[in-house]
N, C-alpha and C positions, 0 to 999 in steps of 0.2 A: 778875079780879085774879088768881087761883088759877092759872087757865090759863095766864096766863103765866109765874109763878114757875114751873111744873111743865114748861113749853116750856124755859125756860133751865136749869134742873137737868137735863132730857133731854141739851141741846144740852151741857152742861158734861160731862157723862158721856160722850156720844158722841165729844167732844173732848180725851180722857183720853188721856196717852201711851201707844202702844203696849207697853211694857213696865213699867208702872206695878205690874203686879201683882209684879214681882220685886224691889221696894224694900220694904225692911224697914218697916214703919209703927209699931212699937212697941221699946222696948225700949233698950238702949245703941248698936245698931247703926241706929237710926232714919233713913231717908235714904239708907242704903246699898244699892247693887244688890248682889245677892246672887251672882248670875252673876260680876259683874267683879271682886267681892272674892276670889270663890274661885280665878278666872283669874290675877289679879294675885299673891295668894299663893303659888299652885303655881309660877308664873315665878318668883318671888323663892327660893323654896325649891330649884328646879332649878339658879337661878345659885347661890347658896351653895354647895349640896352639888358642883357641876362644878367649882366655883372650891377648894373646902376640900379636896375628895380626889384631884383629879388637878391638881395645882398645876402641874405644867411643862406639860402640854397647855392649859391654862388660859392660861399664861403667853403660849404661842407663838400662840395662836388672838387673844386679845387684843392681840397688839401687830402681828400681821398686821390686823385690824381697824381698829386706831388709824393703821397706816401707811396702809391704802386711804381712811379718810377724809382723813386729812391730805394725800395726794396728789389725791385727788378732789375735795374742798370746800376745798383750802385757800386758793383764790382767789375763794371765794363769802365766805369768814367775813371777809377782808379788805375785800371791797367791803360787807359790811353794816357792817363797824363803822366805815370811813371814811364812808359815807351815813349813818349814826346820828350819830356825830360832826358831820356836814356840816349834818344838820337840828337838831340841838340848837343850834349856832351860830345858825343861822339864825333860829330860833325867838327865841332869847335877844336879839338885835340888831335885830329888829323890832318893830315893834308888837304882835305875838302875844305877845312877854315881858312884855307889862303886862298881860296879860287876867288878872283877879282869879280865883281860885278859889274861889267862893263869892258870897253877895249883894254887891252893891254897896256898901252900909252894913258889912259886916262888917271887924273888925279882926282882923289876925292874933293866934292866942292865944299864940304864943311871939316873944319880941324875938329881932332879926337875932343877937344873940351868942349868947342861948340856942340858937336853933336851930343856928348853927354849934357850939357846943358838943357839941349831943346828935349831930351828923355825927362830929365828931372822935372822941366817945366810943364809937359805932359803929364806926369804922372800926379804934380801939385794940383793941375786944373782938374783932372779927374778925381782927385781927393777931394776938393773944394765943391763940385758938383755935385757927387754924392751925398757927401756929410753936411752940404748944405740943405738937403731934405732930410736925411738919414737921423741927425741929431735932435733936429727939433721934434720929429715923430718919435724918437726914441725918449725924450723926455715927456709926451703926454701920453705915451702908452702904459695903463693901468692894467696890463694883464702881469704884472711883475709880483712877484710873491708877497709883497709886501701889500698890495693892492692901493698904491699911490704910484703918481709917477716916477719914471726911473730918475729923477732929480734929486741928490741928496738934499738939498736946499729947500724943496718943497715941502718936507715933512718939518723941517725946523722952522719953516714959517707957518705951519700950521693948515698947509694946502690937503684939501682931500680931494677924491676924485671927483666930486660935484662942484667944487668950489672953483674950476679951475675954467 
């Protein structure tokens, strides 16, 4: 019996992931791959410094990259969206839409009304988080066709691009 447990332990050790020694075993970063964390942190700092210290160059580089992605992969994006919507619809209307996620005797934790209420609340929360930043930014955007902020009341108040 001891031979088998020794054999199992040696097999488990030999089947260990090759980069297991790079993963932190203790502390607040337990389970974090050290080299990957350093590389990701460096990439984020490079991106932030490049964008923050040379905004004009960053804007042109990002605009060119976005234009290339949109012109190259625009059709692919639309195809994926249409296929996902079609697959969702097919799953919903066929027998696969009635497959219970869980045991056969499990009952839903929440009623349909509660579930729809949570979906509505999440949608409202996302809208508030998004438009809490997007709406003021839109109002102070001076790149509009009229040359003043996109707030129609700004023009009536006599606000100009320099007066904000």
